[in-house]
mmCIF file of the N, C-alpha and C atoms, coordinates in Angstrom:
data_MODEL
# 
_entry.id   MODEL 
# 
loop_
_atom_site.group_PDB 
_atom_site.id 
_atom_site.type_symbol 
_atom_site.label_atom_id 
_atom_site.label_alt_id 
_atom_site.label_comp_id 
_atom_site.label_asym_id 
_atom_site.label_entity_id 
_atom_site.label_seq_id 
_atom_site.pdbx_PDB_ins_code 
_atom_site.Cartn_x 
_atom_site.Cartn_y 
_atom_site.Cartn_z 
_atom_site.occupancy 
_atom_site.B_iso_or_equiv 
_atom_site.pdbx_formal_charge 
_atom_site.auth_seq_id 
_atom_site.auth_comp_id 
_atom_site.auth_asym_id 
_atom_site.auth_atom_id 
_atom_site.pdbx_PDB_model_num 
ATOM 1   N N  . MET A 1 1  ? -25.717 24.323  11.457  1.00 0.00 ? 1  MET A N  1 
ATOM 2   C CA . MET A 1 1  ? -25.090 24.048  10.187  1.00 0.00 ? 1  MET A CA 1 
ATOM 3   C C  . MET A 1 1  ? -26.067 24.444  9.076   1.00 0.00 ? 1  MET A C  1 
ATOM 4   N N  . ALA A 1 2  ? -25.585 25.234  8.140   1.00 0.00 ? 2  ALA A N  1 
ATOM 5   C CA . ALA A 1 2  ? -26.446 25.693  7.053   1.00 0.00 ? 2  ALA A CA 1 
ATOM 6   C C  . ALA A 1 2  ? -26.689 24.555  6.063   1.00 0.00 ? 2  ALA A C  1 
ATOM 7   N N  . ARG A 1 3  ? -27.893 24.511  5.572   1.00 0.00 ? 3  ARG A N  1 
ATOM 8   C CA . ARG A 1 3  ? -28.238 23.471  4.595   1.00 0.00 ? 3  ARG A CA 1 
ATOM 9   C C  . ARG A 1 3  ? -28.011 24.010  3.190   1.00 0.00 ? 3  ARG A C  1 
ATOM 10  N N  . THR A 1 4  ? -27.466 23.162  2.320   1.00 0.00 ? 4  THR A N  1 
ATOM 11  C CA . THR A 1 4  ? -27.219 23.529  0.930   1.00 0.00 ? 4  THR A CA 1 
ATOM 12  C C  . THR A 1 4  ? -28.217 22.786  0.066   1.00 0.00 ? 4  THR A C  1 
ATOM 13  N N  . ASN A 1 5  ? -28.805 23.506  -0.893  1.00 0.00 ? 5  ASN A N  1 
ATOM 14  C CA . ASN A 1 5  ? -29.761 22.802  -1.741  1.00 0.00 ? 5  ASN A CA 1 
ATOM 15  C C  . ASN A 1 5  ? -29.003 21.859  -2.683  1.00 0.00 ? 5  ASN A C  1 
ATOM 16  N N  . PRO A 1 6  ? -29.665 20.840  -3.189  1.00 0.00 ? 6  PRO A N  1 
ATOM 17  C CA . PRO A 1 6  ? -28.977 19.809  -3.991  1.00 0.00 ? 6  PRO A CA 1 
ATOM 18  C C  . PRO A 1 6  ? -28.271 20.368  -5.230  1.00 0.00 ? 6  PRO A C  1 
ATOM 19  N N  . LEU A 1 7  ? -28.823 21.366  -5.874  1.00 0.00 ? 7  LEU A N  1 
ATOM 20  C CA . LEU A 1 7  ? -28.203 21.930  -7.071  1.00 0.00 ? 7  LEU A CA 1 
ATOM 21  C C  . LEU A 1 7  ? -26.875 22.598  -6.722  1.00 0.00 ? 7  LEU A C  1 
ATOM 22  N N  . GLN A 1 8  ? -26.840 23.352  -5.636  1.00 0.00 ? 8  GLN A N  1 
ATOM 23  C CA . GLN A 1 8  ? -25.595 23.987  -5.203  1.00 0.00 ? 8  GLN A CA 1 
ATOM 24  C C  . GLN A 1 8  ? -24.563 22.927  -4.814  1.00 0.00 ? 8  GLN A C  1 
ATOM 25  N N  . PHE A 1 9  ? -25.028 21.907  -4.159  1.00 0.00 ? 9  PHE A N  1 
ATOM 26  C CA . PHE A 1 9  ? -24.116 20.834  -3.743  1.00 0.00 ? 9  PHE A CA 1 
ATOM 27  C C  . PHE A 1 9  ? -23.447 20.194  -4.955  1.00 0.00 ? 9  PHE A C  1 
ATOM 28  N N  . ILE A 1 10 ? -24.228 19.869  -5.968  1.00 0.00 ? 10 ILE A N  1 
ATOM 29  C CA . ILE A 1 10 ? -23.686 19.249  -7.174  1.00 0.00 ? 10 ILE A CA 1 
ATOM 30  C C  . ILE A 1 10 ? -22.699 20.188  -7.861  1.00 0.00 ? 10 ILE A C  1 
ATOM 31  N N  . GLN A 1 11 ? -23.012 21.474  -7.908  1.00 0.00 ? 11 GLN A N  1 
ATOM 32  C CA . GLN A 1 11 ? -22.103 22.447  -8.512  1.00 0.00 ? 11 GLN A CA 1 
ATOM 33  C C  . GLN A 1 11 ? -20.787 22.518  -7.731  1.00 0.00 ? 11 GLN A C  1 
ATOM 34  N N  . GLN A 1 12 ? -20.876 22.473  -6.424  1.00 0.00 ? 12 GLN A N  1 
ATOM 35  C CA . GLN A 1 12 ? -19.664 22.511  -5.597  1.00 0.00 ? 12 GLN A CA 1 
ATOM 36  C C  . GLN A 1 12 ? -18.821 21.251  -5.785  1.00 0.00 ? 12 GLN A C  1 
ATOM 37  N N  . VAL A 1 13 ? -19.479 20.115  -5.870  1.00 0.00 ? 13 VAL A N  1 
ATOM 38  C CA . VAL A 1 13 ? -18.767 18.859  -6.080  1.00 0.00 ? 13 VAL A CA 1 
ATOM 39  C C  . VAL A 1 13 ? -18.056 18.891  -7.431  1.00 0.00 ? 13 VAL A C  1 
ATOM 40  N N  . ARG A 1 14 ? -18.729 19.349  -8.479  1.00 0.00 ? 14 ARG A N  1 
ATOM 41  C CA . ARG A 1 14 ? -18.114 19.419  -9.806  1.00 0.00 ? 14 ARG A CA 1 
ATOM 42  C C  . ARG A 1 14 ? -16.933 20.380  -9.811  1.00 0.00 ? 14 ARG A C  1 
ATOM 43  N N  . ALA A 1 15 ? -17.047 21.478  -9.092  1.00 0.00 ? 15 ALA A N  1 
ATOM 44  C CA . ALA A 1 15 ? -15.944 22.443  -9.013  1.00 0.00 ? 15 ALA A CA 1 
ATOM 45  C C  . ALA A 1 15 ? -14.743 21.825  -8.307  1.00 0.00 ? 15 ALA A C  1 
ATOM 46  N N  . GLU A 1 16 ? -14.966 21.049  -7.244  1.00 0.00 ? 16 GLU A N  1 
ATOM 47  C CA . GLU A 1 16 ? -13.868 20.412  -6.533  1.00 0.00 ? 16 GLU A CA 1 
ATOM 48  C C  . GLU A 1 16 ? -13.221 19.310  -7.383  1.00 0.00 ? 16 GLU A C  1 
ATOM 49  N N  . VAL A 1 17 ? -14.034 18.528  -8.088  1.00 0.00 ? 17 VAL A N  1 
ATOM 50  C CA . VAL A 1 17 ? -13.503 17.451  -8.934  1.00 0.00 ? 17 VAL A CA 1 
ATOM 51  C C  . VAL A 1 17 ? -12.668 18.046  -10.068 1.00 0.00 ? 17 VAL A C  1 
ATOM 52  N N  . ALA A 1 18 ? -13.041 19.217  -10.550 1.00 0.00 ? 18 ALA A N  1 
ATOM 53  C CA . ALA A 1 18 ? -12.274 19.867  -11.618 1.00 0.00 ? 18 ALA A CA 1 
ATOM 54  C C  . ALA A 1 18 ? -10.882 20.271  -11.137 1.00 0.00 ? 18 ALA A C  1 
ATOM 55  N N  . LYS A 1 19 ? -10.694 20.449  -9.844  1.00 0.00 ? 19 LYS A N  1 
ATOM 56  C CA . LYS A 1 19 ? -9.393  20.834  -9.283  1.00 0.00 ? 19 LYS A CA 1 
ATOM 57  C C  . LYS A 1 19 ? -8.437  19.653  -9.145  1.00 0.00 ? 19 LYS A C  1 
ATOM 58  N N  . VAL A 1 20 ? -8.962  18.446  -9.217  1.00 0.00 ? 20 VAL A N  1 
ATOM 59  C CA . VAL A 1 20 ? -8.148  17.245  -9.019  1.00 0.00 ? 20 VAL A CA 1 
ATOM 60  C C  . VAL A 1 20 ? -7.189  17.081  -10.187 1.00 0.00 ? 20 VAL A C  1 
ATOM 61  N N  . ILE A 1 21 ? -5.918  16.787  -9.872  1.00 0.00 ? 21 ILE A N  1 
ATOM 62  C CA . ILE A 1 21 ? -4.919  16.504  -10.907 1.00 0.00 ? 21 ILE A CA 1 
ATOM 63  C C  . ILE A 1 21 ? -4.822  14.985  -11.018 1.00 0.00 ? 21 ILE A C  1 
ATOM 64  N N  . TRP A 1 22 ? -5.366  14.452  -12.088 1.00 0.00 ? 22 TRP A N  1 
ATOM 65  C CA . TRP A 1 22 ? -5.400  13.008  -12.265 1.00 0.00 ? 22 TRP A CA 1 
ATOM 66  C C  . TRP A 1 22 ? -4.061  12.517  -12.813 1.00 0.00 ? 22 TRP A C  1 
ATOM 67  N N  . PRO A 1 23 ? -3.573  11.372  -12.331 1.00 0.00 ? 23 PRO A N  1 
ATOM 68  C CA . PRO A 1 23 ? -2.292  10.856  -12.833 1.00 0.00 ? 23 PRO A CA 1 
ATOM 69  C C  . PRO A 1 23 ? -2.432  10.336  -14.266 1.00 0.00 ? 23 PRO A C  1 
ATOM 70  N N  . THR A 1 24 ? -1.316  10.366  -14.985 1.00 0.00 ? 24 THR A N  1 
ATOM 71  C CA . THR A 1 24 ? -1.320  9.823   -16.342 1.00 0.00 ? 24 THR A CA 1 
ATOM 72  C C  . THR A 1 24 ? -1.270  8.297   -16.270 1.00 0.00 ? 24 THR A C  1 
ATOM 73  N N  . ARG A 1 25 ? -1.529  7.680   -17.397 1.00 0.00 ? 25 ARG A N  1 
ATOM 74  C CA . ARG A 1 25 ? -1.491  6.207   -17.459 1.00 0.00 ? 25 ARG A CA 1 
ATOM 75  C C  . ARG A 1 25 ? -0.089  5.710   -17.115 1.00 0.00 ? 25 ARG A C  1 
ATOM 76  N N  . ARG A 1 26 ? 0.947   6.422   -17.587 1.00 0.00 ? 26 ARG A N  1 
ATOM 77  C CA . ARG A 1 26 ? 2.336   6.033   -17.316 1.00 0.00 ? 26 ARG A CA 1 
ATOM 78  C C  . ARG A 1 26 ? 2.643   6.132   -15.824 1.00 0.00 ? 26 ARG A C  1 
ATOM 79  N N  . GLU A 1 27 ? 2.174   7.188   -15.169 1.00 0.00 ? 27 GLU A N  1 
ATOM 80  C CA . GLU A 1 27 ? 2.402   7.337   -13.732 1.00 0.00 ? 27 GLU A CA 1 
ATOM 81  C C  . GLU A 1 27 ? 1.740   6.219   -12.937 1.00 0.00 ? 27 GLU A C  1 
ATOM 82  N N  . VAL A 1 28 ? 0.526   5.864   -13.326 1.00 0.00 ? 28 VAL A N  1 
ATOM 83  C CA . VAL A 1 28 ? -0.195  4.788   -12.638 1.00 0.00 ? 28 VAL A CA 1 
ATOM 84  C C  . VAL A 1 28 ? 0.540   3.464   -12.832 1.00 0.00 ? 28 VAL A C  1 
ATOM 85  N N  . LEU A 1 29 ? 0.992   3.205   -14.055 1.00 0.00 ? 29 LEU A N  1 
ATOM 86  C CA . LEU A 1 29 ? 1.719   1.970   -14.331 1.00 0.00 ? 29 LEU A CA 1 
ATOM 87  C C  . LEU A 1 29 ? 3.020   1.919   -13.541 1.00 0.00 ? 29 LEU A C  1 
ATOM 88  N N  . LEU A 1 30 ? 3.745   3.027   -13.517 1.00 0.00 ? 30 LEU A N  1 
ATOM 89  C CA . LEU A 1 30 ? 5.022   3.076   -12.808 1.00 0.00 ? 30 LEU A CA 1 
ATOM 90  C C  . LEU A 1 30 ? 4.845   2.866   -11.304 1.00 0.00 ? 30 LEU A C  1 
ATOM 91  N N  . THR A 1 31 ? 3.868   3.535   -10.706 1.00 0.00 ? 31 THR A N  1 
ATOM 92  C CA . THR A 1 31 ? 3.662   3.370   -9.267  1.00 0.00 ? 31 THR A CA 1 
ATOM 93  C C  . THR A 1 31 ? 3.151   1.970   -8.935  1.00 0.00 ? 31 THR A C  1 
ATOM 94  N N  . THR A 1 32 ? 2.348   1.395   -9.808  1.00 0.00 ? 32 THR A N  1 
ATOM 95  C CA . THR A 1 32 ? 1.867   0.027   -9.583  1.00 0.00 ? 32 THR A CA 1 
ATOM 96  C C  . THR A 1 32 ? 3.028   -0.961  -9.600  1.00 0.00 ? 32 THR A C  1 
ATOM 97  N N  . VAL A 1 33 ? 3.914   -0.810  -10.566 1.00 0.00 ? 33 VAL A N  1 
ATOM 98  C CA . VAL A 1 33 ? 5.081   -1.698  -10.653 1.00 0.00 ? 33 VAL A CA 1 
ATOM 99  C C  . VAL A 1 33 ? 5.957   -1.515  -9.419  1.00 0.00 ? 33 VAL A C  1 
ATOM 100 N N  . MET A 1 34 ? 6.155   -0.286  -8.981  1.00 0.00 ? 34 MET A N  1 
ATOM 101 C CA . MET A 1 34 ? 6.980   -0.037  -7.800  1.00 0.00 ? 34 MET A CA 1 
ATOM 102 C C  . MET A 1 34 ? 6.368   -0.680  -6.550  1.00 0.00 ? 34 MET A C  1 
ATOM 103 N N  . VAL A 1 35 ? 5.067   -0.594  -6.415  1.00 0.00 ? 35 VAL A N  1 
ATOM 104 C CA . VAL A 1 35 ? 4.399   -1.214  -5.267  1.00 0.00 ? 35 VAL A CA 1 
ATOM 105 C C  . VAL A 1 35 ? 4.568   -2.731  -5.304  1.00 0.00 ? 35 VAL A C  1 
ATOM 106 N N  . LEU A 1 36 ? 4.424   -3.322  -6.482  1.00 0.00 ? 36 LEU A N  1 
ATOM 107 C CA . LEU A 1 36 ? 4.590   -4.772  -6.595  1.00 0.00 ? 36 LEU A CA 1 
ATOM 108 C C  . LEU A 1 36 ? 6.024   -5.189  -6.273  1.00 0.00 ? 36 LEU A C  1 
ATOM 109 N N  . ILE A 1 37 ? 7.006   -4.415  -6.741  1.00 0.00 ? 37 ILE A N  1 
ATOM 110 C CA . ILE A 1 37 ? 8.406   -4.722  -6.438  1.00 0.00 ? 37 ILE A CA 1 
ATOM 111 C C  . ILE A 1 37 ? 8.665   -4.618  -4.935  1.00 0.00 ? 37 ILE A C  1 
ATOM 112 N N  . MET A 1 38 ? 8.181   -3.550  -4.321  1.00 0.00 ? 38 MET A N  1 
ATOM 113 C CA . MET A 1 38 ? 8.396   -3.374  -2.878  1.00 0.00 ? 38 MET A CA 1 
ATOM 114 C C  . MET A 1 38 ? 7.696   -4.474  -2.079  1.00 0.00 ? 38 MET A C  1 
ATOM 115 N N  . ALA A 1 39 ? 6.520   -4.891  -2.508  1.00 0.00 ? 39 ALA A N  1 
ATOM 116 C CA . ALA A 1 39 ? 5.815   -5.980  -1.814  1.00 0.00 ? 39 ALA A CA 1 
ATOM 117 C C  . ALA A 1 39 ? 6.601   -7.281  -1.928  1.00 0.00 ? 39 ALA A C  1 
ATOM 118 N N  . ALA A 1 40 ? 7.164   -7.542  -3.102  1.00 0.00 ? 40 ALA A N  1 
ATOM 119 C CA . ALA A 1 40 ? 7.966   -8.759  -3.293  1.00 0.00 ? 40 ALA A CA 1 
ATOM 120 C C  . ALA A 1 40 ? 9.229   -8.712  -2.431  1.00 0.00 ? 40 ALA A C  1 
ATOM 121 N N  . LEU A 1 41 ? 9.910   -7.562  -2.399  1.00 0.00 ? 41 LEU A N  1 
ATOM 122 C CA . LEU A 1 41 ? 11.107  -7.436  -1.572  1.00 0.00 ? 41 LEU A CA 1 
ATOM 123 C C  . LEU A 1 41 ? 10.786  -7.606  -0.093  1.00 0.00 ? 41 LEU A C  1 
ATOM 124 N N  . THR A 1 42 ? 9.674   -7.058  0.334   1.00 0.00 ? 42 THR A N  1 
ATOM 125 C CA . THR A 1 42 ? 9.260   -7.194  1.728   1.00 0.00 ? 42 THR A CA 1 
ATOM 126 C C  . THR A 1 42 ? 8.956   -8.661  2.060   1.00 0.00 ? 42 THR A C  1 
ATOM 127 N N  . ALA A 1 43 ? 8.291   -9.348  1.135   1.00 0.00 ? 43 ALA A N  1 
ATOM 128 C CA . ALA A 1 43 ? 7.979   -10.763 1.355   1.00 0.00 ? 43 ALA A CA 1 
ATOM 129 C C  . ALA A 1 43 ? 9.256   -11.586 1.460   1.00 0.00 ? 43 ALA A C  1 
ATOM 130 N N  . VAL A 1 44 ? 10.228  -11.314 0.601   1.00 0.00 ? 44 VAL A N  1 
ATOM 131 C CA . VAL A 1 44 ? 11.497  -12.039 0.648   1.00 0.00 ? 44 VAL A CA 1 
ATOM 132 C C  . VAL A 1 44 ? 12.218  -11.750 1.963   1.00 0.00 ? 44 VAL A C  1 
ATOM 133 N N  . PHE A 1 45 ? 12.233  -10.484 2.376   1.00 0.00 ? 45 PHE A N  1 
ATOM 134 C CA . PHE A 1 45 ? 12.892  -10.114 3.630   1.00 0.00 ? 45 PHE A CA 1 
ATOM 135 C C  . PHE A 1 45 ? 12.292  -10.871 4.814   1.00 0.00 ? 45 PHE A C  1 
ATOM 136 N N  . PHE A 1 46 ? 10.970  -10.847 4.927   1.00 0.00 ? 46 PHE A N  1 
ATOM 137 C CA . PHE A 1 46 ? 10.339  -11.521 6.063   1.00 0.00 ? 46 PHE A CA 1 
ATOM 138 C C  . PHE A 1 46 ? 10.471  -13.037 5.976   1.00 0.00 ? 46 PHE A C  1 
ATOM 139 N N  . ALA A 1 47 ? 10.529  -13.597 4.768   1.00 0.00 ? 47 ALA A N  1 
ATOM 140 C CA . ALA A 1 47 ? 10.754  -15.035 4.633   1.00 0.00 ? 47 ALA A CA 1 
ATOM 141 C C  . ALA A 1 47 ? 12.146  -15.389 5.142   1.00 0.00 ? 47 ALA A C  1 
ATOM 142 N N  . LEU A 1 48 ? 13.140  -14.562 4.809   1.00 0.00 ? 48 LEU A N  1 
ATOM 143 C CA . LEU A 1 48 ? 14.506  -14.819 5.289   1.00 0.00 ? 48 LEU A CA 1 
ATOM 144 C C  . LEU A 1 48 ? 14.609  -14.656 6.802   1.00 0.00 ? 48 LEU A C  1 
ATOM 145 N N  . VAL A 1 49 ? 13.942  -13.635 7.352   1.00 0.00 ? 49 VAL A N  1 
ATOM 146 C CA . VAL A 1 49 ? 13.947  -13.445 8.807   1.00 0.00 ? 49 VAL A CA 1 
ATOM 147 C C  . VAL A 1 49 ? 13.287  -14.641 9.480   1.00 0.00 ? 49 VAL A C  1 
ATOM 148 N N  . ASP A 1 50 ? 12.182  -15.106 8.935   1.00 0.00 ? 50 ASP A N  1 
ATOM 149 C CA . ASP A 1 50 ? 11.483  -16.262 9.490   1.00 0.00 ? 50 ASP A CA 1 
ATOM 150 C C  . ASP A 1 50 ? 12.370  -17.506 9.434   1.00 0.00 ? 50 ASP A C  1 
ATOM 151 N N  . LEU A 1 51 ? 13.056  -17.691 8.316   1.00 0.00 ? 51 LEU A N  1 
ATOM 152 C CA . LEU A 1 51 ? 13.960  -18.831 8.175   1.00 0.00 ? 51 LEU A CA 1 
ATOM 153 C C  . LEU A 1 51 ? 15.090  -18.761 9.193   1.00 0.00 ? 51 LEU A C  1 
ATOM 154 N N  . GLY A 1 52 ? 15.638  -17.580 9.392   1.00 0.00 ? 52 GLY A N  1 
ATOM 155 C CA . GLY A 1 52 ? 16.715  -17.409 10.371  1.00 0.00 ? 52 GLY A CA 1 
ATOM 156 C C  . GLY A 1 52 ? 16.251  -17.687 11.781  1.00 0.00 ? 52 GLY A C  1 
ATOM 157 N N  . ILE A 1 53 ? 15.098  -17.167 12.150  1.00 0.00 ? 53 ILE A N  1 
ATOM 158 C CA . ILE A 1 53 ? 14.567  -17.410 13.499  1.00 0.00 ? 53 ILE A CA 1 
ATOM 159 C C  . ILE A 1 53 ? 14.259  -18.890 13.696  1.00 0.00 ? 53 ILE A C  1 
ATOM 160 N N  . ARG A 1 54 ? 13.664  -19.520 12.683  1.00 0.00 ? 54 ARG A N  1 
ATOM 161 C CA . ARG A 1 54 ? 13.336  -20.942 12.795  1.00 0.00 ? 54 ARG A CA 1 
ATOM 162 C C  . ARG A 1 54 ? 14.592  -21.790 12.948  1.00 0.00 ? 54 ARG A C  1 
ATOM 163 N N  . SER A 1 55 ? 15.612  -21.464 12.144  1.00 0.00 ? 55 SER A N  1 
ATOM 164 C CA . SER A 1 55 ? 16.864  -22.226 12.245  1.00 0.00 ? 55 SER A CA 1 
ATOM 165 C C  . SER A 1 55 ? 17.517  -22.019 13.605  1.00 0.00 ? 55 SER A C  1 
ATOM 166 N N  . GLY A 1 56 ? 17.514  -20.810 14.097  1.00 0.00 ? 56 GLY A N  1 
ATOM 167 C CA . GLY A 1 56 ? 18.081  -20.529 15.410  1.00 0.00 ? 56 GLY A CA 1 
ATOM 168 C C  . GLY A 1 56 ? 17.364  -21.267 16.515  1.00 0.00 ? 56 GLY A C  1 
ATOM 169 N N  . LEU A 1 57 ? 16.046  -21.253 16.481  1.00 0.00 ? 57 LEU A N  1 
ATOM 170 C CA . LEU A 1 57 ? 15.272  -21.958 17.510  1.00 0.00 ? 57 LEU A CA 1 
ATOM 171 C C  . LEU A 1 57 ? 15.473  -23.465 17.432  1.00 0.00 ? 57 LEU A C  1 
ATOM 172 N N  . GLN A 1 58 ? 15.520  -24.000 16.209  1.00 0.00 ? 58 GLN A N  1 
ATOM 173 C CA . GLN A 1 58 ? 15.750  -25.441 16.078  1.00 0.00 ? 58 GLN A CA 1 
ATOM 174 C C  . GLN A 1 58 ? 17.129  -25.805 16.611  1.00 0.00 ? 58 GLN A C  1 
ATOM 175 N N  . GLY A 1 59 ? 18.133  -24.956 16.374  1.00 0.00 ? 59 GLY A N  1 
ATOM 176 C CA . GLY A 1 59 ? 19.462  -25.212 16.908  1.00 0.00 ? 59 GLY A CA 1 
ATOM 177 C C  . GLY A 1 59 ? 19.484  -25.198 18.415  1.00 0.00 ? 59 GLY A C  1 
ATOM 178 N N  . ILE A 1 60 ? 18.811  -24.201 19.005  1.00 0.00 ? 60 ILE A N  1 
ATOM 179 C CA . ILE A 1 60 ? 18.747  -24.102 20.469  1.00 0.00 ? 60 ILE A CA 1 
ATOM 180 C C  . ILE A 1 60 ? 17.992  -25.289 21.056  1.00 0.00 ? 60 ILE A C  1 
ATOM 181 N N  . LEU A 1 61 ? 16.866  -25.632 20.471  1.00 0.00 ? 61 LEU A N  1 
ATOM 182 C CA . LEU A 1 61 ? 16.059  -26.737 20.999  1.00 0.00 ? 61 LEU A CA 1 
ATOM 183 C C  . LEU A 1 61 ? 16.757  -28.089 20.820  1.00 0.00 ? 61 LEU A C  1 
ATOM 184 N N  . SER A 1 62 ? 17.569  -28.226 19.774  1.00 0.00 ? 62 SER A N  1 
ATOM 185 C CA . SER A 1 62 ? 18.275  -29.515 19.587  1.00 0.00 ? 62 SER A CA 1 
ATOM 186 C C  . SER A 1 62 ? 19.332  -29.722 20.655  1.00 0.00 ? 62 SER A C  1 
ATOM 187 N N  . LEU A 1 63 ? 19.836  -28.625 21.230  1.00 0.00 ? 63 LEU A N  1 
ATOM 188 C CA . LEU A 1 63 ? 20.811  -28.745 22.331  1.00 0.00 ? 63 LEU A CA 1 
ATOM 189 C C  . LEU A 1 63 ? 20.150  -29.321 23.588  1.00 0.00 ? 63 LEU A C  1 
ATOM 190 N N  . PHE A 1 64 ? 18.885  -28.994 23.790  1.00 0.00 ? 64 PHE A N  1 
ATOM 191 C CA . PHE A 1 64 ? 18.199  -29.425 25.014  1.00 0.00 ? 64 PHE A CA 1 
ATOM 192 C C  . PHE A 1 64 ? 17.355  -30.675 24.792  1.00 0.00 ? 64 PHE A C  1 
ATOM 193 N N  . GLY A 1 65 ? 17.137  -31.075 23.558  1.00 0.00 ? 65 GLY A N  1 
ATOM 194 C CA . GLY A 1 65 ? 16.224  -32.172 23.311  1.00 0.00 ? 65 GLY A CA 1 
ATOM 195 C C  . GLY A 1 65 ? 16.939  -33.337 22.781  1.00 0.00 ? 65 GLY A C  1 
# 
């Protein structure tokens, strides 16, 4: 593996960082809100599934207990 001197390395890193397309503030805000909404919906879904399973098991166990 060829070794790169530190100056060349820094120049290469700066060239690569210049190619990055950074998101706008609005894009970051929009994606953050979407992630929070999806996390909340997922939490509600799993809470309802948990409630359904718990109710079903309690019903089954009450028949035998």
